[in-house]
C-alpha positions in Angstrom: -16.0 -43.5 32.1 -17.1 -39.9 31.8 -20.3 -39.0 30.0 -20.0 -37.6 26.5 -22.9 -35.3 26.9 -21.8 -31.7 26.6 -23.2 -28.3 25.6 -22.9 -27.0 22.0 -20.4 -24.4 23.1 -18.2 -26.9 24.9 -18.2 -29.1 21.8 -17.4 -26.3 19.4 -14.5 -25.2 21.6 -12.7 -28.4 20.5 -12.4 -27.2 16.9 -9.1 -25.6 16.0 -8.1 -23.0 13.5 -7.5 -24.6 10.0 -9.5 -27.8 10.7 -11.5 -29.5 8.0 -15.2 -29.8 8.9 -17.6 -32.3 7.4 -21.2 -31.4 7.8 -24.2 -33.7 7.5 -27.6 -32.7 5.9 -29.7 -32.9 2.7 -31.3 -29.6 1.6 -33.7 -28.8 4.4 -33.4 -32.1 6.2 -31.1 -33.6 8.7 -28.5 -30.9 9.3 -27.0 -30.1 12.7 -28.5 -26.6 13.2 -27.5 -26.4 16.9 -23.9 -27.1 16.1 -23.7 -24.8 13.1 -25.2 -21.9 14.9 -22.9 -22.5 17.9 -19.9 -22.4 15.5 -21.0 -19.1 14.1 -21.6 -17.7 17.6 -18.1 -18.6 18.7 -16.5 -17.2 15.6 -18.3 -13.9 15.9 -17.5 -13.6 19.6 -13.8 -14.6 19.4 -12.7 -14.7 15.8 -11.9 -18.4 16.2 -12.0 -21.1 14.8 -10.9 -19.5 11.6 -9.7 -20.6 8.2 -11.7 -23.8 8.2 -12.2 -26.1 5.3 -15.9 -27.1 4.8 -16.7 -30.5 3.2 -20.4 -30.9 2.4 -22.1 -33.3 -0.1 -25.6 -31.8 -0.4 -26.8 -28.3 0.2 -27.9 -27.7 3.8 -30.2 -24.9 4.9 -33.1 -22.6 4.1 -31.3 -20.6 1.5 -31.2 -17.5 3.8 -29.7 -17.8 7.3 -30.0 -21.4 8.6 -27.8 -24.4 8.0 -24.5 -23.8 6.3 -25.4 -20.1 5.9 -24.2 -19.7 9.6 -20.6 -20.1 8.1 -20.9 -17.4 5.6 -18.5 -15.0 7.3 -15.1 -13.9 5.9 -12.3 -15.5 7.8 -14.3 -18.3 9.2 -13.8 -20.4 6.0 -10.7 -20.7 3.9 -11.8 -23.4 1.5 -15.1 -25.1 0.6 -15.7 -28.3 -1.3 -19.4 -28.8 -1.8 -21.8 -30.6 -4.1 -24.5 -28.0 -4.0 -24.2 -24.3 -3.3 -27.8 -23.1 -3.8 -28.9 -23.6 -0.2 -26.0 -21.5 1.2 -26.0 -18.2 -0.7 -23.9 -16.5 2.0 -21.1 -19.0 1.5 -21.6 -18.9 -2.3 -21.2 -15.2 -2.4 -17.8 -15.5 -0.7 -16.8 -17.9 -3.5 -18.1 -15.5 -6.2 -16.2 -12.7 -4.6 -12.9 -14.6 -4.6 -12.8 -14.5 -0.8 -12.4 -18.2 -0.3 -11.1 -21.2 -2.3 -14.1 -23.0 -3.7 -14.8 -26.2 -5.5 -18.0 -27.8 -6.8 -17.8 -31.6 -7.1 -20.6 -34.1 -7.8 -22.6 -34.8 -4.7 -22.2 -38.5 -5.1 -18.4 -38.2 -5.3 -18.3 -36.4 -2.0 -20.5 -39.0 -0.4 -18.2 -41.7 -1.6 -15.1 -39.8 -0.5 -16.3 -39.9 3.1 -16.5 -43.7 2.8 -13.1 -44.0 1.1 -11.4 -41.6 3.5 -12.9 -43.8 6.3 -11.2 -46.8 4.7 -7.8 -45.0 4.6 -7.8 -44.7 0.8 -6.1 -41.7 -0.8 -9.2 -40.7 -2.7 -11.9 -42.0 -5.1 -11.7 -43.2 -8.7 -14.8 -42.6 -10.8 -15.9 -41.9 -14.4 -18.5 -39.5 -13.0 -17.6 -36.0 -14.1 -15.8 -36.9 -17.3 -16.3 -34.2 -20.0 -18.1 -31.9 -17.5 -16.8 -28.8 -15.7 -15.4 -31.2 -13.1 -13.0 -32.7 -15.6 -9.6 -31.1 -15.3 -9.8 -30.3 -19.0 -12.8 -28.2 -18.3 -11.7 -26.5 -15.1 -11.5 -29.3 -12.5 -14.5 -28.1 -10.5 -12.7 -24.9 -9.4 -15.2 -22.0 -8.9 -13.0 -18.9 -8.9 -9.5 -17.5 -9.7 -8.4 -17.8 -6.0 -8.7 -21.5 -6.3 -5.6 -22.9 -8.0 -4.9 -26.3 -6.5 -6.1 -29.3 -8.5 -8.1 -31.9 -6.5 -9.3 -33.8 -9.6 -6.9 -35.6 -11.8 -7.4 -37.3 -15.2 -5.9 -40.8 -15.2 -5.9 -43.7 -17.6 -6.4 -47.3 -16.4 -6.4 -50.1 -19.0 -6.8 -47.5 -21.8 -9.9 -46.0 -20.2 -10.2 -42.5 -18.8 -11.0 -42.1 -15.1 -11.1 -39.2 -12.7 -9.2 -39.4 -9.4 -10.7 -37.2 -6.6 -8.4 -36.3 -3.7 -9.5 -34.0 -0.9 -7.7 -34.9 2.3 -8.5 -35.7 5.9 -11.6 -34.8 8.0 -10.7 -33.3 11.4 -14.3 -32.7 12.6 -17.6 -34.3 11.7 -21.0 -32.9 12.5 -23.4 -35.8 12.6 -27.0 -36.0 13.7 -29.3 -38.7 15.2 -32.4 -39.1 17.4 -31.2 -40.8 20.6 -27.8 -41.1 22.2 -26.8 -43.1 25.2 -24.2 -41.7 27.5 -21.4 -43.6 25.7 -22.4 -42.0 22.4 -24.2 -44.8 20.6 -26.6 -43.0 18.2 -29.9 -44.2 16.8 -32.0 -42.4 14.1 -35.5 -43.7 14.7 -37.1 -40.2 14.3 -34.9 -39.0 11.5 -36.2 -39.1 7.9 -32.8 -40.0 6.4 -29.6 -41.6 7.5 -27.4 -39.8 4.9 -23.6 -40.1 5.3 -23.5 -39.9 9.1 -21.7 -43.2 9.6 -19.2 -42.8 6.8 -18.4 -39.2 8.0 -17.9 -40.4 11.6 -15.6 -43.1 10.5 -13.7 -40.7 8.2 -13.1 -38.3 11.1 -12.2 -40.9 13.6 -9.7 -42.6 11.3 -8.2 -39.2 10.5 -7.6 -38.8 14.3 -10.3 -36.2 14.3 -13.4 -35.6 16.5 -17.0 -36.5 16.0 -19.8 -34.3 17.4 -23.3 -35.6 17.4 -26.5 -33.6 17.7 -29.5 -35.5 19.1 -32.8 -34.7 20.6 -32.8 -37.1 23.6 -30.5 -39.2 25.9 -30.8 -42.8 27.1 -28.8 -44.7 29.7 -25.7 -46.6 28.5 -26.6 -50.0 26.9 -30.2 -48.9 26.8 -30.4 -48.8 23.0 -31.3 -51.8 20.8 -28.0 -52.6 19.1 -29.6 -53.2 15.6 -31.0 -49.6 15.8 -27.6 -48.1 16.5 -26.5 -46.3 13.3 -23.3 -44.7 14.7 -21.4 -46.7 17.3 -20.3 -44.9 20.4 -16.7 -45.8 19.7 -16.7 -43.2 16.9 -18.4 -40.4 18.9 -16.5 -37.9 21.1 -19.3 -35.4 22.1 -23.1 -35.5 22.2 -25.1 -32.3 22.1 -28.8 -32.2 23.0 -30.6 -29.8 20.7 -33.7 -27.8 21.4 -36.7 -28.8 19.3 -36.5 -25.7 17.2 -33.0 -26.7 16.1 -33.8 -30.3 15.6 -36.8 -30.2 13.2 -37.1 -33.3 11.0 -37.2 -30.9 8.1 -37.4 -27.1 8.0 -41.0 -27.5 6.9 -42.0 -30.2 9.3 -41.3 -30.5 13.0 -41.9 -34.3 12.9 -43.8 -36.7 10.7 -44.0 -40.3 11.8 -44.6 -41.2 8.1 -41.3 -39.6 7.1 -39.6 -41.7 9.7 -41.2 -44.8 8.3 -43.2 -45.7 11.4 -46.3 -46.5 9.3 -47.7 -46.3 5.8 -50.1 -43.5 4.9 -53.2 -43.9 2.6 -52.6 -42.7 -0.9 -53.7 -39.1 -1.4 -56.9 -38.5 -3.3 -56.2 -37.8 -6.9 -56.8 -34.2 -7.7 -56.3 -33.2 -11.4 -54.5 -29.9 -11.7 -55.0 -27.3 -14.5 -53.1 -27.6 -17.8 -50.2 -25.3 -17.1 -47.0 -25.3 -19.0 -45.4 -27.3 -16.2 -48.1 -30.0 -16.3 -47.9 -30.2 -20.1 -44.2 -30.9 -19.7 -44.7 -33.5 -17.0 -47.4 -35.2 -19.0 -45.1 -35.5 -22.1 -42.2 -36.7 -19.9 -44.4 -39.4 -18.4 -44.7 -41.1 -21.8 -41.0 -42.1 -21.3 -41.6 -43.8 -18.0 -40.4 -47.4 -18.3 -42.8 -50.0 -16.8 -41.3 -51.6 -13.7 -38.5 -49.1 -14.0 -36.3 -47.6 -11.3 -36.5 -43.8 -11.6 -35.0 -40.7 -10.2 -37.0 -37.5 -10.4 -35.1 -34.3 -9.8 -36.2 -31.4 -7.7 -38.6 -28.8 -9.2 -40.3 -29.4 -12.5 -39.5 -33.1 -12.6 -41.5 -33.6 -9.4 -44.6 -33.0 -11.6 -44.0 -36.4 -13.3 -44.8 -38.2 -10.1 -48.1 -36.2 -9.8 -49.0 -37.3 -13.4 -48.1 -40.9 -12.6 -50.5 -40.7 -9.6 -53.3 -39.2 -11.8 -52.7 -41.9 -14.4 -52.7 -44.6 -11.7 -49.4 -46.0 -12.8 -47.4 -45.4 -9.7 -47.5 -49.1 -8.8 -45.6 -49.8 -12.1 -42.7 -47.6 -11.0 -40.1 -47.5 -8.3 -39.2 -43.9 -7.5 -35.9 -43.1 -5.8 -34.2 -40.1 -4.3 -30.5 -39.6 -4.1 -30.9 -38.9 -0.3 -31.4 -42.7 0.1 -35.1 -43.4 -0.5 -36.1 -46.4 -2.5 -39.8 -46.7 -3.4 -42.8 -44.9 -2.0 -43.9 -41.4 -2.7 -41.1 -38.7 -2.6 -41.9 -35.4 -0.9 -41.6 -32.0 -2.6 -40.9 -28.4 -1.6 -39.4 -27.9 1.9 -39.6 -31.7 2.6 -37.7 -32.7 -0.6 -35.5 -35.7 0.0 -37.9 -37.3 2.4 -40.9 -39.5 1.5 -43.6 -41.8 2.7 -44.4 -45.5 2.2 -40.8 -46.2 1.2 -39.6 -49.8 0.6 -36.2 -48.9 2.1 -34.0 -46.0 3.3 -30.3 -46.5 2.7 -27.3 -44.4 3.3 -26.7 -41.6 0.7 -23.3 -42.9 -0.4 -24.8 -46.4 -1.0 -27.5 -44.8 -3.1 -24.9 -43.1 -5.3 -23.0 -46.4 -5.6 -26.2 -47.9 -7.0 -26.8 -44.9 -9.3 -23.2 -44.8 -10.6 -23.3 -48.5 -11.3 -26.2 -48.1 -13.7 -29.1 -48.9 -11.4 -31.4 -46.2 -12.8 -33.6 -47.1 -15.7 -34.6 -43.4 -16.2 -33.8 -40.0 -14.8 -36.0 -37.0 -15.3 -34.1 -33.8 -14.5 -34.4 -30.1 -14.9 -32.4 -27.9 -17.3 -31.5 -24.2 -16.9 -29.7 -23.9 -20.2 -29.2 -26.2 -23.3 -27.0 -25.6 -26.3 -26.7 -26.9 -29.9 -24.5 -29.9 -28.8 -27.2 -31.0 -26.3 -25.1 -29.9 -23.3 -27.1 -28.9 -20.3 -26.1 -26.4 -17.5 -27.8 -26.4 -14.1 -24.8 -25.5 -12.0 -23.7 -22.0 -12.9 -25.6 -19.6 -15.1 -26.7 -15.9 -15.2 -24.4 -15.0 -12.4 -25.8 -17.7 -10.1 -23.8 -20.4 -8.4 -26.1 -23.3 -7.8 -23.8 -26.3 -8.0 -24.3 -29.6 -9.6 -25.7 -31.6 -6.6 -26.3 -35.2 -7.7 -27.1 -34.1 -11.3 -23.8 -35.4 -12.8 -23.9 -38.8 -11.1 -27.6 -39.3 -12.1 -27.5 -37.9 -15.7 -24.3 -39.7 -16.7 -25.4 -43.1 -15.5 -29.1 -43.5 -16.0 -30.0 -45.6 -19.0 -32.5 -43.0 -20.2 -32.3 -39.3 -19.5 -35.2 -36.9 -20.0 -34.5 -33.2 -19.3 -37.5 -31.0 -18.7 -38.0 -27.2 -18.7 -40.0 -24.4 -20.2 -38.8 -23.3 -23.6 -38.2 -19.8 -22.3 -38.0 -18.4 -18.8 -39.1 -15.4 -16.8 -42.6 -14.5 -17.7 -43.7 -17.3 -20.0 -47.5 -17.6 -20.2 -49.4 -20.2 -22.2 -52.9 -21.4 -22.7 -54.6 -24.4 -24.2 -57.7 -23.9 -26.4 -59.4 -26.7 -28.1 -56.4 -28.9 -27.7 -54.0 -26.4 -29.2 -51.2 -24.6 -27.4 -51.0 -20.8 -27.6 -48.2 -18.7 -26.4 -49.8 -15.7 -24.6 -46.6 -14.1 -23.5 -43.1 -15.2 -24.3 -40.5 -15.5 -21.6 -37.7 -13.0 -21.4 -34.9 -15.5 -20.8 -33.6 -17.8 -23.6 -32.8 -21.3 -22.5 -31.6 -22.7 -25.8 -28.3 -20.9 -26.1 -25.4 -21.1 -28.5 -23.1 -22.4 -25.8 -23.9 -23.1 -22.1 -21.9 -21.2 -19.5 -20.9 -24.5 -17.8 -21.2 -28.1 -18.9 -23.0 -30.0 -16.2 -24.2 -32.6 -18.8 -22.2 -33.4 -22.0 -24.5 -34.3 -24.9 -21.7 -35.7 -27.1 -20.4 -37.9 -24.4 -23.8 -39.3 -23.7 -24.4 -39.9 -27.5 -21.0 -41.7 -27.8 -22.0 -44.1 -25.0 -25.4 -44.8 -26.6 -27.5 -43.0 -24.0 -30.9 -41.9 -25.3 -31.5 -38.3 -24.2 -34.7 -36.2 -24.6 -35.3 -32.5 -24.0 -39.0 -31.9 -23.2 -40.6 -28.4 -23.2 -44.2 -27.3 -23.3 -44.1 -26.6 -27.1 -41.6 -29.1 -28.5 -39.3 -32.1 -27.9 -35.7 -32.5 -28.9 -33.4 -35.5 -29.0 -29.7 -35.7 -29.0 -28.6 -37.3 -32.3 -25.2 -37.7 -34.0 -24.9 -34.2 -35.3 -26.5 -32.4 -32.3 -30.0 -31.4 -31.1 -32.8 -32.6 -33.4 -36.4 -31.4 -33.3 -38.6 -34.5 -33.1 -42.0 -33.3 -31.9 -44.0 -30.0 -32.0 -47.1 -29.2 -29.9 -50.4 -28.8 -31.8 -51.0 -25.1 -32.4 -47.3 -24.3 -32.5 -45.6 -22.9 -35.6 -41.9 -23.8 -35.8 -40.9 -20.6 -37.7 -43.0 -18.4 -35.4 -42.8 -20.0 -31.9 -39.6 -22.0 -31.8 -36.7 -20.8 -34.1 -36.9 -17.1 -33.2 -36.4 -17.9 -29.6 -33.3 -20.0 -29.9 -29.7 -18.9 -30.3 -29.0 -21.8 -32.8 -31.0 -23.7 -35.4 -31.6 -27.3 -34.4 -31.5 -30.2 -36.8 -35.0 -30.2 -38.5 -36.2 -33.1 -40.5 -39.5 -34.9 -40.3 -41.1 -34.3 -36.9 -44.2 -35.6 -35.2 -47.0 -33.7 -33.4 -46.9 -34.1 -29.7 -49.6 -36.5 -28.5 -53.0 -34.8 -28.5 -53.9 -36.4 -25.1 -51.2 -34.2 -23.4 -53.3 -31.1 -24.2 -56.6 -32.5 -22.9 -57.0 -32.6 -19.1 -58.7 -36.0 -19.2 -56.6 -39.0 -18.2 -54.2 -40.1 -21.0 -54.5 -43.8 -20.4 -50.8 -44.2 -19.7 -51.2 -47.6 -18.1 -52.4 -49.2 -21.4 -49.7 -47.1 -23.2 -46.9 -48.5 -21.1 -48.0 -52.1 -20.9 -49.6 -52.7 -24.2 -47.4 -51.2 -27.0 -48.5 -52.1 -30.5 -46.1 -54.2 -32.5 -45.1 -51.2 -34.8 -44.3 -49.2 -31.7 -42.1 -52.0 -30.5 -40.0 -52.3 -33.6 -38.1 -49.0 -34.5 -35.4 -48.5 -37.1 -32.7 -46.0 -36.4 -31.5 -45.1 -39.9 -28.7 -42.9 -38.6 -27.1 -45.9 -36.8 -28.5 -48.6 -39.0 -29.9 -50.3 -35.9 -33.2 -52.0 -35.5 -34.5 -51.7 -31.9 -36.9 -54.4 -30.8 -38.6 -53.4 -27.5 -40.0 -56.7 -26.3 -40.3 -55.5 -22.7 -43.3 -57.0 -21.0 -44.3 -59.0 -24.1 -45.9 -62.4 -23.8 -45.5 -64.7 -26.8 -48.3 -67.3 -26.4 -49.2 -68.6 -29.8 -47.9 -68.8 -33.4 -49.8 -65.6 -34.3 -47.7 -63.7 -31.8 -44.5 -65.0 -33.5 -45.9 -64.1 -36.9 -46.7 -60.6 -35.8 -43.1 -60.1 -34.8 -42.0 -61.6 -38.1 -44.2 -59.4 -40.2 -43.2 -56.1 -38.7 -39.5 -56.9 -38.6 -39.6 -57.9 -42.3 -41.4 -54.7 -43.1 -38.8 -52.5 -41.3 -35.9 -54.4 -42.9 -37.2 -54.2 -46.4 -37.6 -50.4 -45.9 -34.0 -50.2 -44.7 -32.8 -51.8 -47.9 -29.7 -53.3 -46.3 -28.6 -55.6 -43.5 -29.2 -54.0 -40.1 -27.8 -54.5 -36.6 -30.4 -55.5 -34.0 -30.7 -54.8 -30.3 -33.5 -56.6 -28.4 -34.8 -55.6 -25.0 -36.0 -58.8 -23.2 -36.9 -57.2 -19.9 -40.0 -59.0 -18.4 -40.3 -61.0 -21.7 -42.3 -64.3 -21.5 -42.7 -67.0 -24.1 -44.6 -70.3 -23.8 -42.4 -73.4 -24.0 -44.0 -74.7 -27.2 -43.2 -71.4 -29.0 -39.4 -71.6 -28.6 -38.9 -73.6 -31.8 -40.9 -71.2 -34.0 -39.2 -68.3 -32.4 -35.8 -69.8 -33.1 -36.8 -70.5 -36.7 -37.6 -66.8 -37.1 -34.3 -65.8 -35.5 -32.4 -68.0 -38.1 -34.4 -66.6 -41.0 -33.6 -63.0 -40.2 -30.0 -63.7 -39.6 -29.8 -65.4 -43.0 -31.6 -62.6 -44.8 -31.7 -59.3 -43.0 -29.7 -59.1 -39.7 -26.0 -58.5 -39.6 -25.8 -59.1 -35.9 -28.3 -59.6 -33.0 -27.5 -58.5 -29.4 -29.9 -59.0 -26.6 -30.2 -57.6 -23.0 -32.3 -58.2 -19.9 -31.8 -56.7 -16.5 -33.1 -59.8 -14.7 -30.4 -62.4 -14.0 -33.0 -65.2 -13.9 -34.4 -64.2 -17.2 -31.0 -64.0 -18.8 -30.2 -67.5 -17.6 -33.5 -68.8 -18.8 -33.3 -67.2 -22.3 -29.6 -68.2 -22.6 -30.5 -71.9 -21.9 -33.3 -71.9 -24.4 -31.2 -70.2 -27.1 -28.3 -72.5 -26.6 -30.5 -75.6 -26.9 -31.6 -74.4 -30.3 -28.1 -73.5 -31.6 -28.6 -69.8 -31.2 -25.7 -67.9 -29.5 -26.9 -67.8 -25.9 -25.4 -64.7 -24.4 -27.8 -62.1 -23.1 -26.3 -58.8 -21.8 -27.4 -57.2 -18.6 -27.7 -53.7 -20.0 -28.6 -52.0 -23.2 -25.2 -50.1 -23.2 -23.4 -53.4 -23.1 -25.4 -54.8 -26.0 -25.0 -51.6 -28.0 -21.2 -51.5 -27.3 -20.9 -55.2 -28.4 -22.8 -54.4 -31.6 -20.6 -51.4 -32.4 -17.5 -53.5 -31.7 -18.6 -56.1 -34.2 -19.0 -53.4 -36.8 -22.2 -54.8 -38.2 -20.4 -57.9 -39.5 -22.4 -61.0 -40.4 -22.6 -63.5 -37.7 -24.9 -65.5 -35.5 -26.9 -63.9 -32.7 -25.0 -62.7 -29.7 
């Protein structure tokens, strides 16, 4: 059998006019630079291949000339379906100029389409994208007037709305690995990420297409450990050996053994940074971090939350993830974004989005370019820029808690903190709180309807999405609402009683977040939402040891219920809840008392299957309805479905 090792030019010669090309990569990591540059070189020399369709999940390149920017020539591309456009401005300009057909789909959807195309499915069903610009009722992800074909359909299954995404076959896949044997088996031991390489190779092969792999070295056939093979040779047609300059681990790092997971690195020394507006925002957002939570932090300003977690020594209480496939560890920033060190695991990108879309994230902290009165957020297209949604829609729609972060105004904002008070030295020229966002990347009403708590954190105030829109809930010390907030918004938010942002945020000393997260006072655990007439009992991490603990719960619940003046629905968070065996009877007596006198309905949830079973067994033995939901959304939906009617705990 002949060797599959060829030059880049020989491999590119196999691509035909009109083919659909799928390209691997994540921002500045893991793209096949040698193949992309060879494709550009051939087109400029011969005018072929032309009229290609490009299929890319994440952005790939340096934002100037590398990566997918090699393809930014009129005639080379006819159609582009991409999750993120910000890293390929040359291609984005073709779309803005109406010179190519162009779509922006959620990054996770494109990852999953590779997998579904590999399985011979006609497309992908998902709720991701509903009520955003991807929804056919809002444009269907089309970027320009040249683009007329619908590739997203609204369908109804069992009286529920879904989106059906259909793109088509993959004729050519550019994949990347570390080592190939002469048969084309590919390992990735020096790669920081595995991405969608396997799914893309399968999609191309099962479409009767070709798979071209870029690697840095060659081994003899059967010389690779089979468990390390990430792409089997049966899927690979050509292998191209890249020069080191075109096979950097990331564009910022030639190679880091820590990024490849070869060893764990010591935690960096904790260096406190000055109180800039970015740090103020990150410190406030960090108050929302759920202990033992699974979290996604977006690129840019949200990365500061990880730095605050390190300063506060609470990183061990969190599991940070990145949509590229990282679980645990310390995510990288800047040119290395998407990689990390000290990870617990690295999984394929499409699998990560499966986890995200199914509700695996406890919290997401994401940036916001624009926000409007309805709580809609735009990060994908604004001010003449085409950035694209990336993984934003998958993440923001499915995380249990969403915290958007951004400065109150942009372009030139300067602030200072004096004696614990925030001062605006120079207001930014760009308004971020606009009457209506240019494009809906996140739909505030849809999130509210599904019971998602959503916060919008700036350096001077905090908003929350409530029933009627965006409500001001916190203001920084030193900030005057009439002077520093309202004149710089295109709409007036809902203003009732609001709190002052925690004073600790505006002092550069440690805030004591570990105690804050693990040792909530009882009044902080029992919150009444008058708008929904729901009493939220956050018993996460609580340990009920003695009768005094039961009495403390009893007292605060009775205080809140008397203040409400009517029967209330109740949602209880039992994550990591513990109770001594001899306290169950007293706890059950309290449960029955409140059902008889104050509660219209109780719903409970706990993410741990073991804890759900244990609580259910204990409740059932004491004649309390035993069901404990897995997620808050399920508990909340059940409560809404019962309409607050009287009944036993559920």
